[in-house]
Structures are given as structure tokens and as C-alpha cells.
PAZAPA-4460 file (N, C-alpha, C; in steps of 0.05 Angstrom, whole numbers, plus 32768, in hexadecimal, padded with zeros to 4 digits):
% residues 320
    n_x    n_y    n_z   ca_x   ca_y   ca_z    c_x    c_y    c_z   seq   type   mol
   8011   7FE8   8002   8002   8000   8001   8013   8019   8000     1      X     A
   800A   802A   7FF1   801A   8045   7FEF   800F   8057   8002     2      X     A
   8021   806A   800C   801E   807D   8020   8022   809A   8016     3      X     A
   801B   80AD   8029   801C   80CA   8025   8013   80D3   800D     4      X     A
   801A   80E5   7FFD   800F   80F1   7FE8   800E   80DB   7FCE     5      X     A
   801D   80C6   7FD1   801B   80B2   7FBE   8007   809D   7FC0     6      X     A
   7FF7   80A4   7FD6   7FE4   808F   7FDC   7FCD   808C   7FC3     7      X     A
   7FC7   8076   7FBB   7FB7   8071   7FA6   7FC3   8075   7F8B     8      X     A
   7FDD   8081   7F89   7FEC   8088   7F6D   7FF4   806C   7F60     9      X     A
   7FF3   8067   7F45   7FFE   8052   7F3C   8019   805D   7F2A    10      X     A
   802A   804C   7F32   8043   8054   7F20   8058   8068   7F2F    11      X     A
   8065   8078   7F20   8077   808C   7F28   806D   80A5   7F2F    12      X     A
   806F   80B0   7F49   8067   80C8   7F52   8081   80DB   7F53    13      X     A
   8083   80EE   7F43   809C   80FD   7F39   8098   8119   7F42    14      X     A
   80A8   8123   7F58   80A1   813E   7F62   80C0   814E   7F63    15      X     A
   80BC   8167   7F62   80D4   8178   7F66   80D1   8185   7F81    16      X     A
   80E9   818C   7F8A   80F0   819D   7FA2   8100   81BA   7F95    17      X     A
   80F3   81CE   7F99   8100   81E6   7F8F   8109   81F6   7FA5    18      X     A
   811F   81F4   7FB3   8123   81FF   7FCE   8137   8216   7FCA    19      X     A
   8132   822B   7FDC   8142   8242   7FDC   8151   8245   7FF3    20      X     A
   8152   8231   8008   8163   8232   8020   8166   8215   802A    21      X     A
   8177   8212   803A   817C   81F5   8045   8166   81ED   8057    22      X     A
   8158   8201   8068   8140   81FC   8075   8129   81F3   8066    23      X     A
   8127   8200   804F   8111   81F7   803E   8114   81DF   8030    24      X     A
   812C   81D6   802A   8132   81B8   8022   812C   81A5   8037    25      X     A
   8134   81AA   8051   8131   8199   8066   8112   8197   806E    26      X     A
   8106   81AA   806B   80E7   81AB   8075   80D8   819A   8060    27      X     A
   80E1   8193   8048   80D5   8182   8036   80DE   8169   803C    28      X     A
   80FB   8164   8039   8105   814A   8037   8103   813A   8053    29      X     A
   8104   8148   806B   8102   8135   8084   80EA   8128   8087    30      X     A
   80D4   8137   8085   80BB   8126   8086   80B4   8110   8075    31      X     A
   80C0   8117   805A   80BC   8103   8043   80CA   80EC   804E    32      X     A
   80E4   80EE   8059   80F7   80D7   8060   80E8   80C9   8078    33      X     A
   80E3   80D8   808B   80D9   80CC   80A7   80BE   80BA   809C    34      X     A
   80AC   80C8   8092   8096   80B8   808B   809B   809E   807C    35      X     A
   80AC   809C   806B   80B3   8087   8059   80BE   806D   8069    36      X     A
   80D2   8079   807F   80DC   8064   8093   80C8   805A   80A1    37      X     A
   80B5   806C   80B0   80A2   8060   80C1   808C   8051   80B3    38      X     A
   8086   8050   8099   8077   8042   8088   8083   8028   8080    39      X     A
   809F   8027   8085   80AD   800E   807F   80B4   800F   8060    40      X     A
   80B6   8023   8055   80BD   8027   8036   80DB   8026   8034    41      X     A
   80E5   8018   8020   8102   8023   8018   8105   8041   8013    42      X     A
   8114   804F   8025   8116   806E   8022   8130   8075   801D    43      X     A
   8139   8086   800B   8153   808A   8002   8156   80A7   7FF9    44      X     A
   8172   80B0   7FFD   817C   80C7   7FF4   8195   80C5   7FE3    45      X     A
   8192   80D7   7FCB   81A2   80D5   7FB9   81AE   80F4   7FB4    46      X     A
   81B1   8102   7FC9   81B6   811C   7FC5   81DA   8121   7FC1    47      X     A
   81DF   813B   7FBA   81F8   8141   7FB9   8203   8141   7FD1    48      X     A
   8223   8140   7FD5   8232   813D   7FED   8226   8151   8005    49      X     A
   8226   816B   7FFA   821C   8180   800E   8203   817E   801A    50      X     A
   81EF   8179   8007   81D3   8172   8012   81CD   815D   801E    51      X     A
   81DE   8147   8015   81D9   812F   8025   81E2   812E   803E    52      X     A
   81FB   813D   8045   8202   813F   805F   81F0   8150   806F    53      X     A
   81E2   8164   8063   81CF   8174   8071   81B8   8164   807D    54      X     A
   81AF   8152   806B   8198   8140   8072   81A0   812F   8087    55      X     A
   81B8   811F   8081   81C1   810D   8095   81C7   8118   80B4    56      X     A
   81CD   812E   80B7   81D4   813B   80D0   81B4   8143   80DB    57      X     A
   81A2   8147   80CC   8187   814D   80D6   8178   8134   80DD    58      X     A
   8181   811D   80D4   8171   8108   80DB   8179   80FB   80F6    59      X     A
   8168   80F1   8104   8170   80E2   811C   817F   80CA   811B    60      X     A
   8190   80C2   8132   81A2   80A6   812E   818B   8093   8129    61      X     A
   8199   807D   8119   8187   8066   8114   816F   8070   80FC    62      X     A
   8172   8085   80EE   815B   808E   80DF   8151   8079   80CC    63      X     A
   815D   8067   80BF   8154   8051   80AE   8153   8059   808E    64      X     A
   815D   8075   8089   8164   807B   8072   817D   8071   8064    65      X     A
   8177   8069   804B   818F   8060   803B   819C   8078   8028    66      X     A
   81B4   8081   802D   81C3   8092   801E   81D4   8088   8005    67      X     A
   81CB   808B   7FEF   81D5   8080   7FD8   81EE   808B   7FD2    68      X     A
   8203   807C   7FC9   821B   8088   7FBE   8217   8094   7FA2    69      X     A
   822C   80AA   7FA4   8228   80BA   7F8B   8235   80B0   7F73    70      X     A
   8251   80B6   7F76   8264   80A7   7F61   8259   80B1   7F48    71      X     A
   8259   809F   7F33   8252   80A0   7F18   8236   809B   7F10    72      X     A
   8223   809C   7F22   8209   8099   7F21   81FE   80AD   7F0C    73      X     A
   8206   80C5   7F0E   81FA   80D9   7EFB   8210   80E1   7EE8    74      X     A
   8222   80CC   7EDE   8239   80D4   7ECA   8227   80D7   7EB3    75      X     A
   8210   80C7   7EAB   8202   80C7   7E90   81E8   80C2   7E9B    76      X     A
   81D2   80CE   7E8D   81B5   80C3   7E8C   81AE   80A7   7E8F    77      X     A
   81BB   8097   7E79   81B2   807D   7E74   81BE   806D   7E90    78      X     A
   81D6   8073   7E9A   81DF   8067   7EAF   81CC   8069   7EC5    79      X     A
   81C6   8080   7ECE   81B2   8084   7EE4   8197   807C   7EE1    80      X     A
   818E   807B   7EC7   8174   806B   7EC2   8177   804E   7EC9    81      X     A
   818E   8041   7EC1   818F   8022   7EC2   8196   801D   7EDD    82      X     A
   81A1   802D   7EEF   81AC   802A   7F09   8193   802B   7F1C    83      X     A
   8184   803D   7F16   8169   8042   7F28   8153   802E   7F22    84      X     A
   8153   8026   7F08   813E   800F   7F01   8145   7FF4   7F11    85      X     A
   8161   7FF2   7F11   816B   7FD6   7F21   8165   7FDA   7F3D    86      X     A
   816B   7FF1   7F46   8165   7FF5   7F67   8147   7FF4   7F69    87      X     A
   8135   8000   7F55   8119   7FFD   7F60   810E   7FE0   7F5D    88      X     A
   8119   7FD1   7F46   8114   7FB5   7F42   8117   7FA4   7F5A    89      X     A
   812D   7FAA   7F62   8139   7F99   7F79   8124   7F9F   7F92    90      X     A
   811E   7FB6   7F9C   810D   7FBC   7FB1   80ED   7FB2   7FAB    91      X     A
   80E7   7FB3   7F93   80C9   7FA7   7F8D   80CB   7F8A   7F8D    92      X     A
   80E2   7F7F   7F88   80E3   7F5E   7F89   80E6   7F56   7FA7    93      X     A
   80EE   7F6B   7FB7   80EE   7F64   7FD6   80D6   7F68   7FE2    94      X     A
   80C2   7F73   7FD6   80A8   7F79   7FE0   809D   7F95   7FE4    95      X     A
   80B0   7FA6   7FDE   80AA   7FC4   7FE0   808E   7FCC   7FD3    96      X     A
   807E   7FD7   7FDE   8066   7FE5   7FD1   8068   8002   7FCC    97      X     A
   807A   800E   7FD5   8083   8029   7FCF   80A2   802F   7FD7    98      X     A
   80AB   803F   7FC7   80C9   8045   7FCA   80C9   8064   7FCA    99      X     A
   80DB   8070   7FDE   80DF   808E   7FDE   80F7   8094   7FD8   100      X     A
   80FF   80A6   7FC6   811B   80B2   7FC1   8119   80D0   7FC0   101      X     A
   812F   80DB   7FCC   8132   80F5   7FC8   814B   80FB   7FB9   102      X     A
   814C   8105   7FA3   8168   8105   7F90   816D   8120   7F88   103      X     A
   8185   8124   7F7D   818B   813B   7F75   81A3   8139   7F61   104      X     A
   81A0   8145   7F49   81B7   8146   7F38   81CC   8159   7F3C   105      X     A
   81E7   8154   7F3A   81F9   8166   7F3D   81F8   817E   7F2D   106      X     A
   8203   8193   7F3B   8200   81AD   7F2E   8210   81AF   7F14   107      X     A
   8223   819D   7F12   8233   81A1   7EF7   8227   819B   7EE1   108      X     A
   820E   818C   7EE0   81FF   8186   7EC8   81ED   819B   7EC0   109      X     A
   81EB   81B1   7ED1   81DB   81C8   7EC8   81E6   81D9   7EB3   110      X     A
   8202   81CE   7EAB   820F   81DB   7E96   820B   81D1   7E7C   111      X     A
   821F   81C9   7E6C   821F   81C4   7E4D   820E   81AA   7E4B   112      X     A
   820A   8199   7E63   81FC   817E   7E5C   81E1   8180   7E67   113      X     A
   81D5   8199   7E6E   81BD   8196   7E79   81A5   818C   7E66   114      X     A
   81AB   8190   7E4A   8196   8185   7E3B   8192   816A   7E3C   115      X     A
   81A4   8156   7E40   819E   813B   7E44   8194   8134   7E5F   116      X     A
   819A   8144   7E73   818E   813E   7E8A   8173   814A   7E90   117      X     A
   8169   815D   7E80   8152   8168   7E7D   813F   814C   7E70   118      X     A
   814C   8142   7E59   813E   812B   7E4C   813A   8115   7E64   119      X     A
   814F   8110   7E73   8152   80FB   7E8A   8136   80FF   7E9E   120      X     A
   8135   8119   7EA4   811F   8120   7EB8   8106   811F   7EAB   121      X     A
   80FF   8122   7E94   80E8   811A   7E84   80E2   80FF   7E7F   122      X     A
   80F7   80EF   7E76   80F5   80D7   7E70   80F0   80BE   7E89   123      X     A
   80F9   80C5   7EA0   80F5   80B2   7EB4   80D8   80B4   7EC1   124      X     A
   80C6   80C9   7EBA   80AC   80C9   7EBC   80A1   80AF   7EAE   125      X     A
   80AD   80A8   7E9C   80A3   808F   7E89   80B4   8079   7E95   126      X     A
   80CF   8079   7E98   80E2   8064   7E9B   80DF   8059   7EB8   127      X     A
   80D7   806A   7ECE   80D2   805D   7EE9   80B3   805B   7EED   128      X     A
   80A3   8057   7EDC   8084   8057   7EDD   807C   803A   7EE3   129      X     A
   808E   8026   7EE0   808E   800C   7EE6   808E   8007   7F05   130      X     A
   8092   801A   7F14   8099   8013   7F32   808C   8025   7F47   131      X     A
   8086   801F   7F5C   8073   802C   7F6D   8089   8044   7F7E   132      X     A
   8097   8055   7F6B   80AA   8068   7F75   809A   8086   7F7B   133      X     A
   80A5   808F   7F8F   809F   80AA   7F97   80BA   80BA   7F99   134      X     A
   80C1   80C9   7F8A   80D8   80D9   7F8A   80D5   80F5   7F8A   135      X     A
   80EB   8103   7F99   80EC   8122   7F98   8106   8125   7F8C   136      X     A
   8109   813A   7F78   8121   8145   7F6B   8126   815F   7F76   137      X     A
   813D   8162   7F85   8141   817D   7F93   8152   818F   7F83   138      X     A
   8147   81A9   7F7E   8156   81BC   7F6F   8159   81D5   7F7C   139      X     A
   8171   81DF   7F81   8176   81FA   7F90   8173   8211   7F81   140      X     A
   815E   8222   7F83   8156   823A   7F76   8170   824C   7F76   141      X     A
   8181   824B   7F88   8196   825D   7F8B   81AE   8256   7F76   142      X     A
   81AF   823E   7F6E   81C6   8237   7F59   81BA   822C   7F3F   143      X     A
   81A1   821E   7F40   8197   8214   7F27   8192   822E   7F11   144      X     A
   819A   8230   7EF7   8191   8244   7EE5   8177   8247   7EDC   145      X     A
   816B   825C   7ED7   814D   825C   7ED0   8147   8249   7EBC   146      X     A
   8153   8242   7EA9   814C   8232   7E91   814E   8213   7E9B   147      X     A
   815E   820B   7EB5   815D   81F4   7EC1   8142   81F3   7ECE   148      X     A
   813B   8208   7EDE   8123   8206   7EEE   810A   8205   7EDA   149      X     A
   810C   8211   7EC6   80F3   8210   7EB3   80F2   81F3   7EAC   150      X     A
   8108   81E7   7EA3   8107   81CA   7E97   80FC   81B4   7EB2   151      X     A
   8103   81BF   7ECA   80FB   81AD   7EDE   80DB   81B3   7EE3   152      X     A
   80CF   81C6   7EDD   80B1   81CA   7EE1   80A4   81B9   7ECD   153      X     A
   80B2   81B7   7EB7   80A4   81A7   7EA1   80A7   818C   7E9F   154      X     A
   80BB   8182   7EAC   80BE   8166   7EB2   80B9   8156   7ECD   155      X     A
   80AD   8167   7EDF   80A5   815E   7EF7   8086   8165   7EFB   156      X     A
   8076   8151   7F02   8058   8159   7F02   8052   816C   7F17   157      X     A
   8061   8168   7F2E   805C   8179   7F45   8073   817F   7F55   158      X     A
   806F   8196   7F65   8081   819E   7F78   807B   819B   7F95   159      X     A
   808E   818C   7FA2   8088   818D   7FC3   8092   81A2   7FD0   160      X     A
   8084   81AA   7FE3   808D   81C4   7FF6   808B   81BC   8013   161      X     A
   8093   81CF   8023   808F   81CB   803E   8075   81C5   8048   162      X     A
   8070   81BB   805D   8054   81BA   8069   8044   81A5   805A   163      X     A
   8051   8193   804B   8043   817F   803B   8035   8188   8022   164      X     A
   803B   819D   8016   802D   81A6   7FFF   803B   8198   7FE6   165      X     A
   8028   8192   7FD3   802D   8187   7FBB   801D   8194   7FA6   166      X     A
   802B   81A6   7F94   801C   81B5   7F85   8023   81B2   7F69   167      X     A
   8012   81AD   7F54   8019   81A8   7F3B   8029   81BD   7F2C   168      X     A
   803E   81B9   7F1E   804C   81CF   7F12   803C   81E1   7EFE   169      X     A
   8026   81D3   7EF2   8016   81E2   7EDE   8022   81E1   7EC1   170      X     A
   803C   81D8   7EBC   8045   81DA   7EA3   8050   81BF   7E9F   171      X     A
   804B   81AC   7EB1   8056   8193   7EA9   8051   8188   7E8C   172      X     A
   8063   817B   7E7E   8064   8172   7E62   8062   8154   7E60   173      X     A
   8052   8144   7E58   8055   812A   7E58   8071   8121   7E46   174      X     A
   8082   810D   7E4F   809B   8106   7E43   809B   8104   7E28   175      X     A
   8083   80F7   7E1B   8088   80F1   7DFE   8084   810A   7DED   176      X     A
   8078   8120   7DF9   8077   8138   7DEB   808C   8149   7DF3   177      X     A
   809B   814A   7E0A   80AD   8159   7E0F   80C8   8150   7E03   178      X     A
   80CA   8137   7E02   80E4   812B   7DF4   80E6   812E   7DD7   179      X     A
   80C8   8130   7DCA   80CA   8136   7DB0   80CC   8155   7DA4   180      X     A
   80CF   8166   7DB8   80D1   8184   7DB0   80ED   8189   7DA4   181      X     A
   80F0   819A   7D92   810A   81A2   7D89   8116   81BA   7D93   182      X     A
   812C   81B2   7DA3   813A   81C6   7DB3   8152   81C8   7DA8   183      X     A
   815D   81E0   7DA2   817C   81E2   7D94   818B   81DC   7DAA   184      X     A
   81A2   81CA   7DA3   81B6   81C4   7DB7   81CA   81D9   7DB5   185      X     A
   81D5   81E3   7DCB   81EA   81FB   7DC7   8205   81EE   7DBB   186      X     A
   8211   81FD   7DAA   822B   81F4   7D9D   823D   81F4   7DB0   187      X     A
   824D   81DE   7DAB   8266   81DB   7DBA   8277   81F1   7DAC   188      X     A
   8287   81FF   7DBA   8297   8214   7DAD   82AC   8208   7D98   189      X     A
   82B3   81F2   7D9C   82C4   81E6   7D87   82B7   81E2   7D6C   190      X     A
   829C   81E3   7D6C   828E   81DF   7D55   828C   81FA   7D42   191      X     A
   8299   8210   7D50   829E   8228   7D41   82B5   822C   7D32   192      X     A
   82C4   8216   7D30   82DA   8216   7D23   82D9   81FE   7D0C   193      X     A
   82E8   81FF   7CFB   82EB   81EB   7CE3   82EC   81CA   7CED   194      X     A
   82DF   81BF   7CE4   82DF   81A1   7CF1   82F6   8194   7CE7   195      X     A
   8302   8182   7CF6   8320   8173   7CED   8318   815F   7CDB   196      X     A
   82FE   8153   7CDA   82F5   8141   7CC5   82D9   8143   7CBC   197      X     A
   82D3   8145   7CA3   82BC   8145   7C9A   82B6   812E   7C85   198      X     A
   82A1   811D   7C87   829C   8107   7C75   8280   8105   7C6E   199      X     A
   827B   80FE   7C53   8260   80FE   7C4E   825B   80DE   7C45   200      X     A
   8244   80D4   7C53   823C   80B8   7C4E   8251   80A5   7C52   201      X     A
   8260   80A7   7C6A   8277   8098   7C71   8269   807D   7C7A   202      X     A
   8278   8066   7C75   826F   804A   7C7D   8276   804F   7C9F   203      X     A
   826B   803B   7CAC   8272   803C   7CCB   8290   8033   7CCE   204      X     A
   829C   8023   7CBF   82BA   8021   7CC2   82C9   8036   7CBC   205      X     A
   82C1   8047   7CA7   82D3   8061   7CA2   82CC   8076   7CB9   206      X     A
   82B6   8075   7CC6   82B1   8087   7CD9   82C3   8080   7CF3   207      X     A
   82C3   8066   7CF7   82D2   805B   7D0D   82F0   8063   7D07   208      X     A
   82FD   8060   7CF1   8314   8068   7CEA   8321   8084   7CEE   209      X     A
   8309   8096   7CE7   830C   80B4   7CEC   830F   80B9   7D09   210      X     A
   8300   80AB   7D19   8301   80B5   7D3A   8319   80A8   7D43   211      X     A
   8323   8095   7D3A   833B   808D   7D48   8354   809C   7D3B   212      X     A
   8353   80A5   7D25   836A   80B4   7D17   8368   80CE   7D26   213      X     A
   8353   80DA   7D2C   8351   80F7   7D3A   8358   80F8   7D55   214      X     A
   8356   80DD   7D65   835B   80E1   7D80   8378   80E8   7D86   215      X     A
   838A   80D8   7D7C   83A5   80E0   7D84   83AC   80E0   7DA0   216      X     A
   83A1   80CB   7DAE   83A9   80CD   7DCD   839A   80E0   7DE1   217      X     A
   8387   80EE   7DD4   837A   8100   7DE1   8369   80F0   7DFA   218      X     A
   8358   80DF   7DF3   8348   80D3   7E06   8355   80B9   7E0E   219      X     A
   834E   80AE   7E29   8356   8093   7E30   834D   807D   7E1E   220      X     A
   8359   8067   7E1A   8350   8053   7E09   8337   804C   7E09   221      X     A
   832A   804A   7E23   830F   8042   7E24   82F9   8058   7E15   222      X     A
   8303   8070   7E1C   82F3   8086   7E11   82F2   8085   7DF2   223      X     A
   830A   8081   7DE5   830D   807E   7DC9   82FA   8069   7DBF   224      X     A
   82FE   8053   7DC9   82ED   8038   7DC3   82CE   8040   7DC8   225      X     A
   82C6   804E   7DDB   82AC   8055   7DE0   82A1   8067   7DCA   226      X     A
   82B0   807D   7DC3   82AA   808D   7DAE   82A8   8083   7D95   227      X     A
   82BC   8071   7D8A   82BD   8063   7D75   82A4   8051   7D72   228      X     A
   8297   803F   7D86   827E   8030   7D8A   826B   8042   7D80   229      X     A
   8266   805B   7D90   8250   806A   7D90   8251   8079   7D72   230      X     A
   8264   8084   7D68   8263   808D   7D4A   825A   807B   7D3B   231      X     A
   826A   8061   7D3A   8262   804C   7D2A   823D   8045   7D2A   232      X     A
   8238   8045   7D41   8218   803F   7D43   8209   8057   7D37   233      X     A
   820F   806C   7D3B   8204   8086   7D33   8204   8089   7D16   234      X     A
   821B   8087   7D0E   821B   8084   7CEB   820E   806D   7CDF   235      X     A
   820B   8057   7CEB   81FC   803D   7CE2   81E1   8047   7CE0   236      X     A
   81D7   8052   7CF9   81BB   805B   7CFD   81B2   806E   7CE4   237      X     A
   81C0   8081   7CDE   81BD   8097   7CCD   81BE   808C   7CB3   238      X     A
   81CD   807E   7CAB   81D0   806D   7C8F   81B4   8059   7C8D   239      X     A
   81AD   804F   7CA1   8197   803A   7CA0   817A   8049   7CA2   240      X     A
   817A   8059   7CB4   815D   8068   7CBB   8159   8085   7CB2   241      X     A
   816F   808C   7CB0   816E   80AC   7CA4   8169   80B2   7C87   242      X     A
   816E   80CF   7C7C   816D   80D4   7C66   8188   80DF   7C5A   243      X     A
   8190   80D5   7C47   81AB   80DE   7C3E   81AB   80FE   7C32   244      X     A
   81C0   810A   7C33   81DE   80FE   7C3A   81E1   80FF   7C5A   245      X     A
   81F1   80EE   7C62   81FC   80ED   7C7D   8216   80FA   7C7E   246      X     A
   8217   810E   7C91   822E   811C   7C90   823B   811A   7CAF   247      X     A
   8253   8110   7CB0   8265   8111   7CCA   8278   8124   7CCC   248      X     A
   8279   8136   7CE4   828A   814A   7CE7   8298   813F   7D02   249      X     A
   82B3   8147   7D06   82C2   813F   7D1F   82D4   8158   7D22   250      X     A
   82D4   815D   7D3C   82E5   8176   7D48   82F4   8169   7D5D   251      X     A
   830F   8174   7D62   831D   816F   7D74   8327   8186   7D89   252      X     A
   831F   8182   7DA3   8329   8196   7DB4   833A   818C   7DCA   253      X     A
   8346   819F   7DDA   835D   8193   7DED   8351   817F   7DFF   254      X     A
   8339   8182   7E06   832B   8170   7E17   8319   815B   7E12   255      X     A
   8310   8159   7DF6   82FA   814B   7DEB   82F8   8149   7DCF   256      X     A
   82ED   8133   7DC4   82E5   8132   7DA9   82C6   8137   7DA5   257      X     A
   82BF   8141   7D8F   82A1   8149   7D8B   829C   813F   7D71   258      X     A
   8288   8132   7D6D   8283   8123   7D52   8263   8129   7D50   259      X     A
   825B   8132   7D37   8243   8134   7D31   8239   8125   7D1A   260      X     A
   8221   8118   7D17   8218   810B   7D01   81FD   8116   7CF8   261      X     A
   81FC   811E   7CE1   81E4   812B   7CD5   81D4   811D   7CBF   262      X     A
   81BD   811A   7CBC   81AE   8110   7CA5   8198   8124   7CA0   263      X     A
   818B   811E   7C89   8176   812F   7C82   8158   8123   7C8E   264      X     A
   8156   8112   7C9D   8140   8103   7CA8   8136   810F   7CC1   265      X     A
   8122   810A   7CCC   8116   8116   7CE6   8120   8109   7D00   266      X     A
   8131   80F7   7CFD   813A   80EB   7D15   812D   80D5   7D20   267      X     A
   8132   80CA   7D39   8122   80B2   7D44   8108   80B9   7D4C   268      X     A
   80F3   80A7   7D48   80D8   80AE   7D4E   80D2   80A8   7D6F   269      X     A
   80E4   8099   7D77   80DE   808F   7D95   80E8   80A7   7DA5   270      X     A
   80D9   80B7   7DB6   80E0   80CA   7DC6   80F4   80C4   7DD9   271      X     A
   80F3   80AB   7DE5   8107   80A2   7DF7   8121   8094   7DEE   272      X     A
   8128   8099   7DD1   8140   808C   7DC5   8157   809B   7DD4   273      X     A
   8168   8088   7DD7   8182   808E   7DE7   8184   8089   7E07   274      X     A
   816D   8093   7E0F   816A   808F   7E2D   8160   8072   7E36   275      X     A
   8151   8065   7E24   8146   804C   7E2A   814C   803A   7E0E   276      X     A
   8154   801D   7E14   8158   800F   7DFE   8142   800A   7DEF   277      X     A
   813E   800A   7DD9   812A   8000   7DC5   812D   7FE3   7DC7   278      X     A
   8118   7FD5   7DCB   8115   7FB8   7DCF   811F   7FAA   7DB6   279      X     A
   8119   7FB3   7D9D   8121   7FA6   7D87   8132   7FAF   7D77   280      X     A
   8141   7FC7   7D80   8153   7FD7   7D75   8149   7FE4   7D59   281      X     A
   8132   7FEA   7D55   8122   7FF5   7D3F   8127   8010   7D43   282      X     A
   8129   8020   7D29   8129   803B   7D26   8145   8045   7D32   283      X     A
   8158   8033   7D36   8174   8039   7D43   8173   803C   7D5D   284      X     A
   815E   8035   7D6C   815D   803B   7D8C   8171   802F   7D9C   285      X     A
   817B   8017   7D92   8190   800A   7DA1   81A9   8018   7D9D   286      X     A
   81AF   8021   7D84   81C7   802D   7D7F   81CB   8047   7D91   287      X     A
   81B2   8053   7D91   81B5   8071   7DA0   81B8   806C   7DBF   288      X     A
   81AE   8057   7DC9   81B1   8050   7DE6   81CB   804B   7DE7   289      X     A
   81D9   803B   7DD9   81F5   8032   7DD9   8207   8050   7DDA   290      X     A
   81FE   8060   7DCC   8210   807C   7DC6   820D   808B   7DE3   291      X     A
   81F4   808A   7DED   81F0   8097   7E08   8200   808E   7E20   292      X     A
   8205   8070   7E1C   8214   8066   7E30   8233   8069   7E2B   293      X     A
   8238   8070   7E12   8256   8070   7E0D   8263   808B   7E0E   294      X     A
   8252   80A0   7E0E   825B   80BC   7E06   8258   80CC   7E22   295      X     A
   8267   80E1   7E24   8264   80F3   7E3A   8251   8108   7E35   296      X     A
   8249   810D   7E1E   822D   811B   7E18   8223   8117   7DFD   297      X     A
   820A   8116   7DF9   81FC   8113   7DE3   81E4   8126   7DDE   298      X     A
   81E6   8132   7DC8   81CC   8146   7DC4   81BF   813D   7DA8   299      X     A
   81A5   8144   7DA6   8197   813E   7D8F   818F   815E   7D85   300      X     A
   8190   8161   7D69   8184   817C   7D5C   8175   8174   7D45   301      X     A
   815D   817B   7D4B   8144   817A   7D31   8142   8195   7D24   302      X     A
   8146   8199   7D0B   813D   81B5   7D02   8136   81AD   7CE1   303      X     A
   8134   81C6   7CD7   8129   81BF   7CB6   813B   81B2   7CA7   304      X     A
   8155   81B0   7CAE   816C   81A0   7CA0   816E   8188   7CA6   305      X     A
   815F   817E   7CBD   815E   8160   7CC2   8166   815A   7CDF   306      X     A
   8175   8148   7CE4   817B   813E   7CFF   8198   813A   7D02   307      X     A
   819F   8144   7D1A   81BF   8145   7D20   81C0   8137   7D3B   308      X     A
   81D4   8126   7D40   81DD   811D   7D57   81FB   8123   7D5F   309      X     A
   8200   8132   7D75   8219   8134   7D7C   8225   8125   7D93   310      X     A
   823B   811C   7D90   8249   8106   7DA1   825F   8118   7DB0   311      X     A
   8262   8117   7DC8   8279   8124   7DD2   828A   8111   7DE4   312      X     A
   82A3   810C   7DE3   82B2   80F9   7DF6   82C7   810C   7E04   313      X     A
   82C7   8109   7E1B   82DA   811C   7E29   82CB   8130   7E3A   314      X     A
   82D4   8146   7E3F   82CA   815A   7E4E   82B5   816A   7E42   315      X     A
   829A   8165   7E46   8286   8170   7E39   827D   818A   7E47   316      X     A
   8288   8197   7E5A   8281   81AB   7E6D   828E   81C9   7E5D   317      X     A
   8285   81CA   7E46   828E   81DF   7E3C   827E   81FB   7E41   318      X     A
   8289   8213   7E42   8275   8229   7E48   8262   822D   7E30   319      X     A
   8248   8233   7E38   8233   823B   7E25   8227   8253   7E29   320      X     A
***
């Protein structure tokens, strides 16, 4: 049986906490955690180091709340989705009828990589709907940029506040619609320079060769292999599912390699492509999922000229 604001709810209840002080955060989080423990529900915290310590100090001894390790959990959206789905499935298998989590994305993702984390926040409304999960995603109004907060409102159905309030955001957009929108991806500054490589209708093998030749020891061996695999998959998808010509461009910066693959088609039809695996690999879904696991940043761009996917290996946190 589900408890609290999730009583009677089926599937995932996804809320945001938009806090402007530590006291504000604690006023929402502490009752949420205490009530979960009292109800015998798996109750977890996945906050950043500072806020996790704040909550830990405010809880009584023997509180029964599990603090999740950070590490590489939020290195890539696909990794986070996979890890959380495995965690949720294990608790359901053990008999949980509701699971509570307070989470927080690291502030570093508010920069150049926010676009795919906004897609993550939208997609998990679908990806976690198999589970009796009630989660609250914390965002600090003092540090989160306005465009991030605007996306948070559109990807979370409700905002949890002090005193047990749970208010609709009023602008929540269903993930299938949100993910299908055409939002221009900011250019990586290196894209304002001439590309090191330009290829038209390359075979996947030719694309792989171009990436390996361009690397020159810039990336660690695993990073090169991952980018080579991702580029090969994306080129194969464009040749098979896109509209010719297929154009590959590659840039090299001191700390990263950037590759774009463009074709004249509309891109994948599945709004969850990349973030969730396509069961049968149709429409390139499996290849896009592989690329999201292999690269440090992936963007989609749809416009009147067609569809462009950009793959970054190395440091994607460039100024925008």
C-alpha cells in the first residue's frame, strides 16, 4: 500500500523541490524521509555531498535512511537510468510497495550538458513508471540558471514545498511531446573553426579510421574505442535510416574530440531514442543507445536541413 501524497497513485510520482535556503530544503526533505521510514518503505537520499551531509546531520541516530553513493552515477543519463531501474527492481522483488528517493543532479550538468539531462528528467517519467516510486528532485534556486528551472517545471508534474504542499507546476509536458521538440543545441566553440575531417557518405569503416587517425593520443584508449564505436553506429544509422547525403565532420580540441553526423532526414521517431534501448533495434534505436553510453555528451538537432547528432569524447563542459 502506498502512503502520503502517493496514496492511490499508480506508477511513478515525480516531484521537484525548488529551494532557496537550507532550511527550505530540510523542511521538505526531513518529513518525506521520516514518513517513509515509519511506513517501512525503502527510503533513500542521492544528494550532492554538501546537501547530503546537511540532511544526514539533521536526521536522528539510527534514522534508517540509505544514502546512495555518488561516484559515476550521473556521468551519463543512460547510466543513471540503468542503475536506478536495477535498484528499483531489486526493492520491488523484495516486496516493496513504495520506494522514496530524494535526488539531486550535480551542478556541473547545468552547463554545456544540460540539454541531455533535461531529456533525462523528462524521459524518467516514462522509464520509471513501471515502479511504485515517489521521488523528489532538489534544485537550488540560488545556483540553478533560469533556463534549467524552466525545464525543471516542464519535466516535473508537481513541486513539493514545506508544510506538505504538493502543487502542480502548471507547465508540465508529457515526455513524448517534450522530447520531440526541436531545441537548438549550443555550438561547441570548436565548431566555429574549420573541421579537421569532412566526409560525405562514408562507410562505417571509413568513419572509424578517421576517428582513430584524428585522436593522436588525445583520449585514453578506452575513450577512443568508445568514440569509434559510437561514430560507427551513428554513421550506420544515418546510411540505413536517414536521407542522403550523410556528412561527417570532426574537430579536435586540446581536451576533446567532437564529431557531427548529419543527414537530410527527420531523425529517429522514438522520443526516447538514446536514453532507452529499442527492443528490436529498429530506426537505429539500439545504436543511439550505445552512443549515449559511449560518449561524454550527445546532442540532437532537428531543423529544416535535416537531423544532426553531435558526439563529444573528452571534456564537454565548454563555455556556452
